[in-house]
C-alpha positions in Angstrom: 13.9 -57.2 30.0 11.8 -59.0 27.4 8.4 -57.9 25.9 6.8 -60.5 28.0 7.6 -58.5 31.1 6.9 -55.1 29.5 3.6 -53.3 29.9 3.3 -52.4 26.2 0.0 -50.6 26.7 1.5 -48.4 29.4 4.5 -47.6 27.2 2.3 -46.6 24.3 0.3 -44.3 26.5 3.6 -42.8 27.9 4.9 -42.3 24.4 1.6 -40.5 23.4 1.6 -38.3 26.5 5.2 -37.2 25.8 4.5 -36.6 22.1 1.5 -34.5 22.9 3.4 -32.2 25.2 5.6 -31.3 22.2 3.2 -30.8 19.4 3.2 -27.2 18.1 0.8 -25.6 15.6 3.7 -23.7 13.9 5.6 -26.9 13.0 8.6 -26.1 10.8 7.8 -22.4 11.0 9.0 -22.3 14.6 12.6 -21.9 13.3 14.3 -18.9 11.9 17.3 -18.5 9.6 20.7 -16.9 10.2 19.8 -13.9 8.0 18.5 -10.4 8.4 19.0 -9.4 12.0 20.9 -12.6 12.6 23.1 -12.2 9.5 26.3 -11.7 11.6 25.8 -15.3 13.0 26.0 -16.7 9.5 29.5 -15.3 8.7 32.2 -17.8 7.9 34.7 -17.8 10.8 37.0 -20.3 9.2 38.2 -19.1 5.8 39.0 -15.4 4.8 37.0 -14.0 2.0 39.0 -13.4 -1.2 38.0 -10.9 -3.9 38.0 -12.2 -7.4 36.7 -11.1 -10.8 33.3 -12.4 -12.0 33.5 -15.5 -14.1 31.9 -15.4 -17.6 32.9 -18.7 -19.3 31.4 -22.1 -20.2 31.9 -25.5 -18.6 30.6 -28.9 -19.5 29.2 -29.6 -16.0 28.4 -27.2 -13.2 27.6 -28.6 -9.8 26.0 -26.6 -7.0 27.3 -27.7 -3.6 30.8 -28.7 -2.6 29.9 -31.4 0.0 29.9 -35.1 -0.6 27.5 -34.8 -3.5 29.6 -32.4 -5.5 32.8 -34.2 -4.7 31.5 -37.7 -5.7 29.7 -36.5 -8.8 32.8 -34.5 -9.8 35.0 -37.5 -9.2 32.8 -39.8 -11.2 32.7 -37.4 -14.1 36.4 -37.0 -14.2 36.8 -40.8 -14.1 34.5 -40.9 -17.1 36.6 -38.4 -19.1 34.5 -35.2 -18.5 37.3 -32.8 -17.7 35.3 -29.5 -17.6 33.7 -29.7 -14.2 33.0 -26.7 -11.9 31.8 -26.9 -8.3 30.1 -23.8 -6.8 30.2 -23.8 -3.0 29.1 -21.1 -0.4 31.7 -22.2 2.0 35.4 -21.4 1.8 36.4 -25.0 0.8 35.0 -28.4 0.1 33.2 -30.4 2.8 29.6 -29.1 2.8 28.1 -29.7 6.2 31.6 -30.9 7.3 33.1 -27.6 6.3 30.8 -25.8 8.7 30.6 -28.3 11.5 33.8 -27.8 13.4 32.3 -27.8 16.9 34.3 -29.7 19.5 33.7 -33.4 19.2 32.1 -33.3 15.8 32.1 -36.9 14.5 30.3 -39.1 12.0 27.5 -41.2 13.6 27.5 -43.9 10.8 30.5 -46.1 10.6 33.2 -44.4 8.6 33.8 -47.4 6.4 30.4 -46.8 4.7 30.1 -43.1 5.6 33.1 -41.7 3.9 32.7 -41.9 0.1 35.4 -43.0 -2.3 37.5 -44.7 0.2 38.6 -47.3 -2.3 39.3 -44.7 -4.9 41.5 -42.6 -2.7 43.0 -45.5 -0.8 42.1 -43.9 2.6 41.8 -46.0 5.6 39.6 -44.4 8.3 41.5 -44.1 11.5 38.5 -45.2 13.7 35.1 -46.8 13.3 33.6 -43.3 13.8 36.1 -40.6 12.7 36.2 -37.0 13.8 35.4 -33.9 11.6 39.1 -32.9 10.9 39.6 -36.3 9.2 36.4 -36.0 7.3 37.3 -32.5 6.1 40.8 -33.8 5.1 39.2 -36.6 3.2 37.0 -34.1 1.3 40.1 -32.0 0.4 42.0 -35.1 -0.8 39.1 -36.0 -3.2 39.2 -32.5 -4.5 42.9 -32.7 -5.1 43.0 -36.2 -6.5 40.3 -35.4 -9.1 41.5 -31.9 -9.9 38.2 -30.4 -8.6 39.8 -27.3 -7.1 40.9 -26.1 -10.6 37.6 -24.5 -11.6 35.8 -24.4 -8.2 34.2 -21.2 -7.0 34.2 -20.9 -3.2 32.3 -18.4 -1.0 29.8 -18.2 -3.9 26.1 -18.8 -3.9 24.0 -19.5 -7.0 21.2 -17.0 -7.3 19.6 -18.0 -10.6 19.6 -20.9 -13.1 17.9 -20.4 -16.5 17.7 -22.9 -19.4 18.6 -21.4 -22.7 16.6 -23.2 -25.3 18.4 -21.8 -28.3 21.9 -22.9 -27.2 20.8 -25.8 -25.1 22.8 -24.6 -22.1 22.2 -23.5 -18.6 22.9 -19.8 -17.6 24.2 -19.7 -14.1 24.3 -16.5 -12.0 25.8 -16.1 -8.6 26.3 -13.8 -5.6 29.7 -12.8 -6.9 28.5 -11.4 -10.2 29.3 -14.6 -12.2 27.3 -15.3 -15.3 28.6 -18.5 -17.0 27.0 -21.3 -19.0 27.1 -25.1 -18.6 25.8 -27.9 -20.7 24.7 -29.8 -17.6 23.9 -28.7 -14.0 23.8 -30.8 -10.9 22.4 -29.7 -7.6 23.5 -31.2 -4.2 22.6 -28.5 -1.7 21.6 -31.1 0.8 19.4 -31.0 3.9 22.2 -29.9 6.2 23.4 -26.6 5.0 20.9 -23.9 6.0 21.6 -23.4 9.7 18.6 -22.5 11.8 17.8 -20.8 15.1 14.9 -21.7 17.5 12.0 -19.3 17.2 12.4 -17.9 20.7 11.4 -14.4 21.6 14.3 -12.2 22.4 17.1 -14.0 20.6 18.4 -10.7 19.1 18.4 -9.0 22.5 21.1 -11.1 24.2 24.1 -8.9 24.9 26.5 -11.7 25.7 28.3 -14.0 23.3 26.2 -16.3 21.1 26.8 -18.4 18.0 25.5 -21.5 16.1 27.4 -24.7 16.4 28.1 -24.6 12.7 29.9 -21.3 13.2 31.8 -22.2 16.3 33.7 -19.2 17.7 37.0 -20.6 18.9 38.3 -17.1 19.4 35.8 -16.8 22.2 36.0 -20.4 23.7 39.6 -21.1 23.1 40.7 -24.5 21.7 40.7 -25.6 18.1 38.6 -27.9 15.8 41.4 -30.4 16.1 40.6 -31.0 19.8 42.7 -28.5 21.7 40.8 -27.7 25.1 38.6 -24.6 25.3 40.7 -22.9 27.9 38.8 -19.5 27.7 35.6 -20.9 29.2 36.9 -21.7 32.7 35.2 -18.6 34.1 32.2 -18.6 31.8 28.5 -19.6 32.3 27.5 -21.3 29.1 24.0 -22.3 28.0 23.4 -24.7 25.0 19.9 -24.9 23.4 19.2 -28.2 21.8 19.9 -31.9 22.7 20.1 -33.5 19.3 23.1 -35.2 17.6 25.2 -32.1 17.6 24.7 -31.4 21.4 25.4 -35.0 22.2 28.8 -34.6 20.7 29.8 -31.1 22.0 28.2 -31.1 25.5 31.0 -33.4 26.9 33.6 -30.9 25.9 31.7 -27.9 27.1 31.0 -29.6 30.4 34.7 -30.1 31.1 35.7 -26.6 29.9 33.1 -24.2 31.3 32.7 -23.0 34.8 29.0 -23.8 34.5 27.1 -25.5 31.6 23.3 -25.3 31.4 21.8 -27.8 28.8 18.3 -26.7 27.9 16.4 -29.7 26.8 13.0 -29.8 25.0 13.1 -33.5 24.0 15.9 -35.9 25.0 17.8 -37.9 22.5 18.1 -41.7 22.7 21.8 -42.2 23.4 23.1 -45.7 23.1 26.7 -47.1 23.4 29.1 -46.1 20.7 32.1 -48.1 21.6 34.4 -46.4 19.1 37.6 -48.3 18.2 40.7 -47.7 16.2 40.8 -49.5 12.8 43.6 -52.2 12.7 45.7 -51.6 9.5 46.3 -55.3 9.1 42.6 -56.1 9.3 41.8 -53.3 6.8 44.3 -54.6 4.3 42.7 -58.0 4.5 39.2 -56.7 3.6 40.1 -53.8 1.3 40.1 -55.9 -1.9 38.6 -54.6 -5.2 35.0 -53.6 -4.8 35.1 -53.7 -1.0 33.2 -50.5 -0.2 30.3 -51.3 -2.5 30.1 -54.7 -0.8 30.0 -52.9 2.6 27.3 -50.5 1.3 25.2 -53.4 0.1 25.7 -55.4 3.3 24.6 -52.5 5.4 21.4 -52.1 3.4 20.8 -55.8 3.4 21.1 -55.9 7.2 18.3 -53.3 7.4 16.0 -55.1 5.0 13.7 -58.1 5.7 16.3 -60.6 4.3 18.6 -62.8 6.5 22.2 -62.0 5.5 24.8 -64.3 6.9 27.1 -61.5 8.0 26.9 -58.0 9.4 30.1 -56.2 8.4 29.2 -52.8 10.1 27.8 -54.2 13.4 26.4 -50.9 14.7 23.2 -49.6 16.4 21.4 -49.4 13.0 21.9 -53.0 12.2 21.5 -54.1 15.8 17.8 -53.2 15.7 17.4 -55.1 12.5 19.2 -58.1 14.0 16.8 -58.0 16.9 13.8 -57.9 14.6 15.1 -60.8 12.5 15.6 -62.8 15.7 12.0 -62.1 16.7 10.9 -63.3 13.3 12.9 -66.5 13.6 11.2 -67.2 16.9 7.8 -66.9 15.4 5.9 -69.8 13.9 5.8 -69.7 10.1 2.1 -69.0 10.0 2.7 -65.7 11.7 5.1 -64.5 9.0 2.6 -62.0 7.9 2.8 -58.1 7.5 1.1 -57.9 10.8 3.5 -60.3 12.4 6.5 -58.5 11.0 5.2 -55.2 12.5 4.7 -56.9 15.8 8.3 -58.2 15.7 9.5 -54.7 15.0 7.5 -53.2 17.8 8.6 -55.8 20.3 12.3 -55.4 19.4 12.0 -51.6 19.6 10.4 -51.7 23.0 13.1 -53.9 24.4 15.9 -51.8 22.9 14.4 -48.5 24.2 14.1 -49.9 27.7 17.8 -50.8 27.6 18.7 -47.2 26.4 16.6 -45.8 29.2 18.1 -48.0 31.8 21.6 -46.8 30.6 20.6 -43.4 31.9 20.2 -44.7 35.4 23.4 -46.8 35.1 25.6 -43.9 33.9 24.2 -40.6 35.4 24.8 -40.2 39.2 21.9 -37.9 39.9 18.8 -40.1 39.3 16.4 -37.2 38.9 18.6 -36.0 35.9 18.8 -39.6 34.7 15.0 -39.8 34.6 14.8 -36.5 32.6 17.3 -37.8 30.0 15.2 -40.7 29.1 13.7 -40.8 25.6 10.0 -41.8 25.5 9.5 -42.8 21.9 10.5 -45.4 19.4 14.2 -45.5 18.5 13.6 -44.4 14.9 11.2 -41.6 15.7 14.3 -39.3 16.0 17.8 -40.0 14.6 19.4 -42.4 17.1 22.5 -41.1 18.9 25.4 -43.2 20.0 28.0 -41.8 22.5 30.1 -42.8 25.4 30.6 -39.4 27.0 27.3 -37.5 26.7 25.4 -39.0 29.6 28.6 -39.0 31.7 28.9 -35.2 31.1 26.1 -34.6 33.6 28.3 -36.0 36.3 30.6 -33.0 35.9 30.2 -30.6 38.8 29.3 -27.6 36.7 26.9 -29.3 34.3 23.1 -29.0 34.8 20.3 -30.3 32.7 17.4 -27.8 32.4 14.5 -30.0 31.3 11.6 -28.0 30.0 9.3 -30.9 29.7 8.7 -30.5 26.0 8.1 -26.7 26.1 11.5 -25.4 25.3 13.1 -22.1 26.3 10.4 -19.5 26.8 12.4 -16.3 26.3 15.9 -14.9 25.8 16.8 -11.7 27.6 19.7 -9.3 27.5 21.5 -11.4 30.1 20.2 -14.9 29.8 17.3 -17.3 29.3 13.9 -18.0 30.8 12.7 -21.6 31.1 10.1 -23.2 33.4 9.4 -19.6 34.6 12.9 -19.2 36.0 15.6 -16.8 34.6 19.1 -18.2 34.1 21.9 -15.6 33.6 24.8 -16.7 31.3 27.7 -15.3 29.5 27.3 -17.3 26.3 24.5 -19.1 24.4 25.3 -21.9 22.0 22.6 -22.7 19.5 22.7 -26.5 18.8 19.5 -26.1 16.8 20.6 -27.9 13.6 19.7 -27.2 10.0 16.6 -26.5 8.0 15.0 -29.8 6.8 11.3 -29.6 6.3 11.2 -26.5 4.0 10.5 -26.6 0.2 13.6 -27.7 -1.8 13.9 -24.4 -3.7 13.5 -22.3 -0.6 16.2 -24.3 1.1 18.5 -24.3 -2.0 18.3 -20.5 -2.3 17.5 -20.5 -6.0 14.7 -21.6 -8.3 15.5 -23.2 -11.6 13.8 -21.8 -14.8 13.4 -24.7 -17.1 11.8 -25.1 -20.6 9.3 -22.3 -21.4 10.4 -20.4 -18.3 8.6 -22.8 -15.9 10.0 -22.6 -12.4 10.9 -25.8 -10.4 8.7 -24.5 -7.6 5.8 -24.3 -10.1 6.5 -27.8 -11.5 6.6 -29.1 -7.9 3.7 -27.0 -6.6 1.7 -30.2 -5.7 4.8 -32.2 -4.7 8.1 -33.4 -6.0 8.0 -34.8 -9.5 11.1 -36.8 -10.7 12.3 -39.9 -12.4 14.4 -41.8 -9.9 14.6 -38.8 -7.7 17.3 -37.4 -10.0 15.8 -35.9 -13.3 12.8 -33.7 -13.8 10.6 -33.3 -17.0 10.9 -29.8 -18.4 14.4 -29.3 -16.9 16.8 -30.7 -19.5 20.3 -31.7 -18.5 19.6 -31.1 -14.9 20.3 -33.6 -12.0 19.2 -33.3 -8.4 21.2 -35.3 -5.9 19.0 -36.1 -2.9 17.4 -39.2 -1.4 13.7 -38.7 -2.0 11.9 -40.7 -4.7 15.0 -42.9 -4.8 16.5 -45.1 -2.0 15.8 -42.6 0.8 18.4 -44.4 2.9 18.5 -42.0 5.9 20.8 -44.2 8.0 23.6 -43.7 5.5 23.1 -40.7 3.2 26.4 -41.0 1.4 25.3 -44.4 -0.2 22.5 -42.4 -1.8 24.9 -39.9 -3.1 27.4 -42.4 -4.5 24.6 -44.3 -6.3 23.2 -41.1 -7.9 26.8 -40.1 -8.9 27.0 -43.4 -10.7 23.8 -42.7 -12.6 24.8 -39.2 -13.5 28.1 -40.3 -14.8 26.5 -43.1 -16.9 23.9 -40.7 -18.4 26.4 -37.9 -19.2 28.9 -40.3 -20.6 26.2 -41.7 -22.9 25.2 -38.3 -24.1 28.8 -37.2 -24.7 29.8 -40.5 -26.4 26.7 -40.3 -28.7 26.9 -36.6 -29.4 23.5 -35.9 -27.8 22.5 -32.5 -26.9 19.8 -32.9 -24.2 18.4 -35.4 -21.8 15.3 -35.3 -19.7 12.6 -37.7 -18.4 9.6 -38.5 -20.6 6.5 -37.1 -18.9 4.7 -40.5 -18.8 7.7 -42.3 -17.4 8.0 -39.6 -14.7 4.4 -39.9 -13.7 4.6 -43.7 -13.5 7.7 -43.4 -11.2 5.9 -40.9 -9.0 2.8 -43.1 -8.9 5.0 -46.0 -7.8 6.5 -43.9 -5.0 3.0 -42.9 -3.8 1.8 -46.5 -3.8 3.9 -47.2 -0.7 2.8 -46.6 2.8 5.8 -44.5 3.8 8.2 -45.1 6.6 7.3 -45.7 10.2 9.4 -42.7 11.1 6.9 -40.5 9.2 4.2 -41.5 11.7 2.5 -38.9 13.7 2.6 -41.3 16.6 6.3 -40.2 16.9 7.4 -37.3 19.0 7.8 -34.2 16.8 11.0 -33.8 14.8 12.3 -33.5 11.3 11.7 -37.2 10.7 8.0 -36.7 10.9 7.6 -33.2 9.6 7.6 -31.8 13.2 4.7 -34.0 14.1 2.5 -33.1 11.1 3.4 -36.5 9.4 2.8 -37.1 5.7 0.8 -34.4 3.9 -0.3 -34.6 0.3 2.8 -32.7 -0.6 5.6 -34.2 1.4 4.3 -37.7 0.8 6.0 -37.1 -2.6 9.3 -37.1 -0.8 9.2 -40.7 0.3 11.4 -43.4 -1.2 10.9 -46.5 -3.3 8.0 -48.5 -1.8 10.2 -51.6 -1.6 12.8 -49.8 0.4 16.4 -48.8 -0.2 17.5 -52.2 -1.2 14.8 -52.5 -3.9 15.8 -49.1 -5.3 19.5 -49.8 -5.5 18.8 -53.1 -7.2 16.4 -51.5 -9.7 18.7 -48.6 -10.6 21.7 -50.8 -11.0 19.9 -53.0 -13.5 18.6 -49.8 -15.2 22.1 -48.5 -15.6 23.5 -51.8 -16.7 20.9 -52.2 -19.4 22.3 -49.1 -21.1 19.0 -48.0 -22.8 18.1 -45.5 -20.0 14.4 -46.3 -20.2 12.2 -43.3 -19.4 14.7 -40.7 -20.6 14.3 -38.7 -23.8 17.4 -37.7 -25.7 17.9 -35.2 -28.5 
C-alpha cells in the first residue's frame, strides 16, 4: 500500500486517539524501584556473594560500571599503556545489562556486527546476525580477560560517594563494601539500563505466588537455563507477564510454549517487524574482516540513517530500511521540493507505509483476528523502540497463550492470587515483570551516587537546570572525571555501543595526553562548555521526543521536551555530524575547550 491510497488524516487521528488513552499525569513517577519492600526482587540470582576485605589503595583510573562502557574504556586505556585500571560493578561479573538480562530468548536487537564492541580487537566472529545473551556475556568476559580487567575489578560493589580531593588532585571513592580508595581519574558508565523498575500498580507487594523481574529470572522456579534449556517446571503453571516491550517480545514465545497458560497483559503494543536472523558465514566474515572493518561498519550504519546517499548498506536491517525508504521518496521528488518541509513529508510518508505493513503482518501471522487487531501499533515506528522478531506474534497461536489488552490503561490492581484488568480478576501462579529499566530519572538518582567536585559542588547542583558538559563527556568543576553516555554527543539510540566506543577513544586520547605530558588535571573551560551546550540547545530535537508520540521513554512518558531534559539531546547535526566533529577534534591533538594543569 502506498501513501496515495492511505488516508493520512484518519491515521493521524487514530494515532492521537491511541496516544491520549495512555497519557498519565504521573509520567515517570508511575514506576517503582526494586528496593525497600521489593528488595528481595533485586537480589542477584546468578553469582554467589563473596566476602572480602575493604580496599584502601590507589589506582590511576577507576571506572564505575562493568558493562560495555567500562570494558571498552578499560581496554582502550590498557592499549594506551595505562595499566592501573579498576572497574567497580554492582553485578557479580562483567556485562552490565547483559549480566542481568538472562531471560529466555534474550538477544541483541541491533546487528551484532555493530552491536558487540571490540570485535576486531578480540578477533570474535558473531555466530548470527543477532546473537543471544550467552554469547554477549561470553564476549564481555573475553574482553575482561584479554585486557586484564579482572585483576583489580570489584564485583558486587556499588559506589556510594565520590569526592574530589583538591590538595592531592585525586578522587576519593567510597563503596557499599567499605572501600575507600583514590584514583587520579574516574569514569562513569552506569548507563540507562541498570536500575530495574516495577510498574506502579496497587497491591504488587500483596501477591502470594511467585513473582520476579525479567532481569532477575528465577530458573529455579521455571526450570530451564539461560542457555536455552526448556522451562520444564511451568507445564502446570498459570503465568502472567506485565509488559509488551522489547523484553517481552523476546521471552513471551518461550513462556507460551512452556506454561500451561500464559496471560500477556498489554498496555501499548510494540511494533514487531520481521527479524529474519541468519547464521554468519565464516568465509564471508573472513572476506570483510580486514583492518578497520568494524569502524567502517559503524560509519556505514550511521551514514545510512543520515540524509546522505551512501552507495551500500552493510547492515541491512529495520533501522536502515526506514532510511532507505525515505531516501527513495526523496529521489522521487522534484528537486524544488528538496526542502526541510519536503524531507519531513518524505519521512512521514515512508513511516505511514512501513507501519501499515507491520500492522498487516499481525493479521497475516496471528490466527485469531481479534487478537491480531489488538496487537497493532498505532503510532510512528520511532515513537517507541522498534522490535523485530519471528516468533512473538506466532506465540499467540499457542493454545494456552492469551493477550489481555487493557486499551492503554494497564493492570488495575494486583491481589494475593492474581491481577485485575478491564474489571476482571485473573488468578495466576506466577507474575513476570517485563517492565524494563529506569530511563527518565535524573542522572545522579539513577547512578546511585552524586559526585562532589571542586569546592564541594555536587553534580546534581551543577546540573540543577539541566545537563552541562563538553562533548557529553567532561564537566566543568569536576576535574579528571568522564561520563560515558549518549546525550550532548552523538545520541545514537539505534546503536548505543557506537557512542560508547567513540567516547572511549576520546577518554584514551585525553588521558594519554595527560600522562605523556605529566599533567595533573583536565576539565572543560567554562566558556567552552557553555558554547557546546548552546550548540546542543540550538537544535530542534529528535522526532521521537515529540509529544505526538504515544507515551514511552523515548518522549519522557508523553511529556516531551522540558527545559531540563532538552539538555539531554544530541548534536543538532545528528550522530554523523558529532562523530565527524569529535574525530577531527581528537586528531588535531590540541583538545580545544579543555583546561590542563
